[in-house]
C-alpha positions in Angstrom: 124.2 93.8 95.9 124.0 90.6 93.9 127.1 88.8 92.7 128.1 88.5 89.0 126.7 85.0 88.7 123.2 86.0 89.8 123.3 89.0 87.5 124.2 86.8 84.5 121.5 84.3 85.4 118.9 87.0 85.5 120.1 88.4 82.2 120.0 84.9 80.7 116.5 84.3 81.9 115.4 87.7 80.4 117.0 86.9 77.1 115.3 83.5 77.0 112.0 85.0 77.9 112.4 87.6 75.0 113.3 84.8 72.6 110.2 82.8 73.7 108.1 85.9 72.9 109.7 86.6 69.5 110.0 82.9 68.5 106.5 82.0 69.6 104.8 84.8 67.7 107.0 84.3 64.6 106.2 80.6 64.7 102.5 81.3 64.9 102.6 83.6 61.9 104.8 81.2 60.0 102.5 78.3 60.6 99.4 80.3 59.8 100.9 81.6 56.5 102.2 78.3 55.3 99.0 76.4 56.1 96.9 79.4 54.8 94.6 79.2 57.8 93.1 82.1 59.8 93.6 83.1 63.4 91.1 81.6 65.7 90.3 81.7 69.4 93.0 79.2 70.4 95.7 81.1 68.5 94.8 84.3 70.2 95.0 82.6 73.6 98.3 81.1 72.7 99.8 84.4 71.5 98.5 86.1 74.7 100.2 83.5 76.9 103.4 83.8 74.8 103.5 87.6 75.2 102.2 88.0 78.7 103.9 85.2 80.7 107.5 86.3 79.7 106.5 89.9 80.4 105.4 89.0 83.9 108.6 87.0 84.4 110.8 89.9 83.4 108.8 92.4 85.6 109.1 90.0 88.5 112.8 89.6 88.1 113.3 93.3 88.0 111.4 93.7 91.2 108.6 95.7 89.7 106.0 93.1 90.6 105.8 91.6 94.1 105.6 87.9 94.7 101.9 88.0 95.5 101.1 90.0 92.4 103.1 87.7 90.2 101.3 84.6 91.6 97.9 86.3 91.1 98.7 87.2 87.5 100.0 83.7 86.7 97.0 82.1 88.3 94.6 84.4 86.4 96.2 83.6 83.1 96.2 79.8 83.7 92.5 80.0 84.7 91.7 82.0 81.6 93.4 79.6 79.3 92.0 76.5 80.9 88.5 77.8 81.4 87.5 77.5 77.8 88.9 74.1 77.0 85.6 72.4 76.4 83.7 75.3 74.8 85.2 75.0 71.3 84.8 71.3 71.0 81.8 70.0 68.9 79.3 68.2 71.0 78.3 64.6 70.0 75.1 63.6 71.6 75.0 59.8 72.0 
């Protein structure tokens, strides 16, 4: 059984993760509405990370995901986000 301090730390982390999810998505929509721009590939990637990463964190803290599964999911997400960095940039042949 964990002590009260550990319980409150876990609850605090879960609350912060939830706020990151809500604040991130609200911020994306607010920025897109105020600038009157559409939703592109990068925004979809950002919103995916803002929703999936805190979810993985919460599931790992609850003990639903094992350490190896959590590491594999985080590695997969990082690889997905970083894999397309150069694709969307315009090429300038010299």
